N, C-alpha and C positions, 0 to 999 in steps of 0.2 A: 665149663658148666655143662656143655652138651654131652660130654662123655660121662659126667656124673649122673645125668638124667638117664642115659642109656643103661648104665649099670643097675640103677634102681628098677627100671621098667623091664629089663631082661628077666629078672627073678620073678616079677609079677606075671609076665607072659607065660612062663613055664608053669605057674600055678593055675592060672585061669585066664582064658582069652577075653572073657567078658569084663573081668576086673581091669585087664590091660587096656581095653578100649575105653572104659570109664575114666581111667587115669589119664589117657591121652587127651580126652575131651576136657578134663579138669585142667591139664597143663595149658591147653589152648585158651580156656577162659581166664586163667591166671595171667597168661601172656597178654591177652587183650586188655585186661585191667591195668597191668603195669605199664603197657604202652600208652594207654589213655591218660593215666595219672602223670606219667613222665612227659607226655606231649603237652598236657595242660600246663604243667609247671614251667616247661621250657618256653612255651608260647607266651604265657603271662609275664614271666620275668625277663625274657629277651625283649619283649615289647616295652617293658618298663625302662630297661636300660637304653633302648633306642630313643624313646621319647624324652628321656632325661637329658640327652645330648642334642635335642632339637630336630630330629628327623621327622618330616611330615608323615601323617597317618597313612596315606596311600603308599608311600615308599616303605613304611614299616610293614604294611601288608604284603607288598611285592617282594620284600627281602627277608627281614627278620622273622616275621610270623610265618612266612612261607617256608623258610629253612627249618624253623622249629617244628612246624606241623608235618614237614616231610622227613623229619628225623626217624620216625618209626619205620617208614619204607626203607630208609638208608640202613638202619641197624638190622632190619629184618633181612635185607638183601645180603649184607655182609655175613650174617649168621647162616643164611642159606648156602652161600658159597663155601664157607668153612666146614659146613656139615654135609656137603655133598647133595644138597637139595636145590640145584641151580634152576630146576623147572619152575620153582615158585617165583623167581625173580621177574621175568617178563610179564607173567600173569599179574603179579602184584603191581608193577609199574603201570601197565595199561589199565588194569581194573581199578586202581586207585584214581587215575585221572578221569575215568568214566564216572566213578562214584562221586568225585568232587563236583562234577557238573550236574549229572543226572539226579543223584541222591541228595547231596548236601545243599546245592543251590535250590533244588526242587523243594526240599523241606523248609529252607529259609523263606522262600516265596509264599509258602502256606502260612507262615507266621506274620509276614509283613510285605506289602508291595515295595518294590525297589525301583528308583529312578536312576538309570545308568548314565544320564547326561554328565559328561566330564568326570565320571567316577574313576575311570582308569584311562591312562594315556593310550591313544590309538596305537602307538608304537609297540605296546606290550601285547596287544592282541595279535599284531603282525608277527612278533617274535614267537608267540605260542603256536600260531598256525604254521609258520615255517619249520619250527622244531618238530611238531607233530607229523607233518607230511614227510620231512626228511627221515625221521626215526622209523616210522612204519614203512616208508618206501625202501629204505635200506634193508630192513629185515625181510621184506617180501621179495625183493628182486635180487639180493645178494645170493649167489649160488648155494652157500652153506647155511643160509638162513640163521646166522649166528651173530652174536655181539662179542667182539674180541678186543684185543689190546688197542689197535690203531683207532677204531671208531670211539673206543672209550676215552682215549687221550683227546680226541677232537671234541667230544662232549664236555669233558672237564675244562678244556681251554675255552670253550664257548661260555660255560657258566661262570668261569673266572672273569672273562672279559665283560660279561653282562653285569656281574656284581660290581666290577670296578667302575664302569661308566655310570651305572645307576646311582651308586653311592657317591661318586664324585659330584654328580649334578646335584644331589640332595644336600651335600655338605656346602657346596657353593651358594646355595639358596637359603641357608639357614643363618647366615651371619647376623642379620639384624635381630632375629629372634633370640639368639644366644646372649647378645649384649643386654637385653632386657630381662633375661632370666638367670643371670649369673648368680645373684644372691640366693634366689629360690633353689637353684640346683645344689648350691653348697649346703643348704639346710636339708636337702634330701639325700645327702651322701650316705647316711646309715642304711637307708632302704636300698641304695644301689649295691652296697656291700652284701646285704641280705640276698638280693637278687642273684648275685654272683654265686653265693653258696647254694641257692636253690637250683641254679642251672647245673651245677655239678651233681646235685642229688638227682635231678631229672635225667641226666645222662646215664647215671647208674641204673635207674629204673628202666630206661629205654633198652639198655644192654640186656638186663635180666629178662625183660618182657619179650624181646626179640628172640633170644635163645630158647625160651620156653615155648613160645608160639611156633617157631619153626620146627622144633622137635615134635610137638603134637601134630602139626599139620602134615609133616613129611611122613610120619609113621601111619597116620590115619589114611593118607592117600595110598600108601603101599598096601595096607590091609584091604582097602576097598577096590584096589585096581584102577583108581582114577588118576589121570595125568596130573602131575604136580602143578603144571601151569594153570589148569582149570581150577584147582583149589586156590591158587594164588590170585586168580582173576576175581573170585567171588568171596570166599570166607576170609582169606588173609587180607585182601584189598579192603573189605569193609572194616575189618579190625584195625588195620593201620590207618584208616581214614577217620576213625573215631575222634582223634584230636581236632581235625579239621571241622568235624560236625559240631563238637562242643564249642570250639572257637566261633564258628559261624552263627550258631544259635545265640550265643552271648552278644556278638557284634550286631546281629539283627535286632535284638531287643534294645540295644543301646542306640540304634540308628546310625551306626558306623558303617554305612554302606560302601564307602570308598575302600576302607580297610578290608571289608568282607570280600568284595569282588577282587581286590588286589591280592588277597590271600589265595583265592581259588586260582586265578591266573598264574600267580607266582609259584604256588605249590605244584601246579602241573608242569611248569617250566623246570623246576628243580627236580621233580620226580624223573623226568626224562633225562635231563642233562647231568645232574649230580648223581642220582641213584644209578641211572643207566651207565654213566661214565665210570663210576667206581666198580660196578658189576662187570663191565667189559674188561677193565684192567685185571680184575681178579679172576675172570672167567677163563675160557670162553663160555658164553651162555647161548645155548642152542634152543631154537623153537621146538616144542615137544608136542603140540597139538596137531591134529590132522587138517583142520581148517582155520589156521590163524587169521586169515583174511577177514573172518567174521568179527574178530576183536578189533582189527585195524579199522574196518569200516565204521564200527560203533564209535571208536575213539575220534576219528576224523569227522564223522557226522555231528557228534555232540560239540566238538571243538568249533566247528564252523557255525553252528547255531549260537554258541556263546559269543563268538567274535562278532556276529551280525547284531546280536542284541546289545552288545556293548557300544554300538554306534550312537546310542542315545535313546533307546526304547524305555518305556515305563512298563516294568514287569509286574504282574499280579499273580493271583492264585491259579488262574487258568494256565499261565506259563509254567508254574510250578508243577501242576498236575501233568502237563505234557512231558516235562523232564522226567518225572517219576515213572510215567508209562514207558518212555523210551529206555530208561534204565532197566526196567523190568523185562522189556522185550529183548534187550541186548544180553542180559544175564541168562534168560531162559533159552535163547537161541544158541548161545555158545555151549550151554550144558547139553542141550539136545543133540547137537551135531558133533561135539568133541568128547563126550563121555563114553 
């Protein structure tokens, strides 16, 4: 698909540069739309399947919904590697995690206050902190400042182990619930089959959206002379975080705060371990900005704030405004110093 888009746009560029720029922007908008719709479908129907077999809502948020809403980042990263736009990947991973906390949780708190008491197991916050510090520390201190095959394998092993233990514990605790719901689940089997079909459709939308978005973003960055990683940190990160935003707003309105916070924590874990692991194996992925430590500090700062708040604080609009301000400061600072 990437080569097909290249053929079309090459002829447009030879005719008019302004038309070429307009088409690239259009491709990015189409990519954002397809990723959003695909992410929505994948999130909704994956959640339906998980709940149909009796998995608790917070575990659904930490695993199923998190994987589904991280799918745009994963597909975008794979498309970036195959199209030679590796610079988008690290910016997308770090930028998406910052957006999940600063932008998405910030907006959610403007809609409704959230009580974090027992909303997310403490162990999940510890896992996120450990992973965030390990990931940024490796990129900063490793001599080549790159993500390659060996750390990619470690990240994928980590996320595989995380999924295994989390899912095993969830399945062990669901026995009583399933016995009482057997008849009800049988009656719902047609909707389960429908969800499976919609998951396949969502995957196709995510693939098409990621290819289109990466094509537009890569070529716009080249024309403007802006580092790809910076584009990934802001524009692409916001675009691939739209499914999380849509899911979070919906969960906030429904009062599903456990699933909301579980989705944010879980999505950040999957962005680093799953997306970063896959990118490392397909890479290597090299840091391309002059001052990457700005992005690392922003990620670690917001992650530590989230972990502290999840100890049982009651969050309100003031906390949401603070997160939005921090997100704006992080985005502005990295643009000023790295562009």
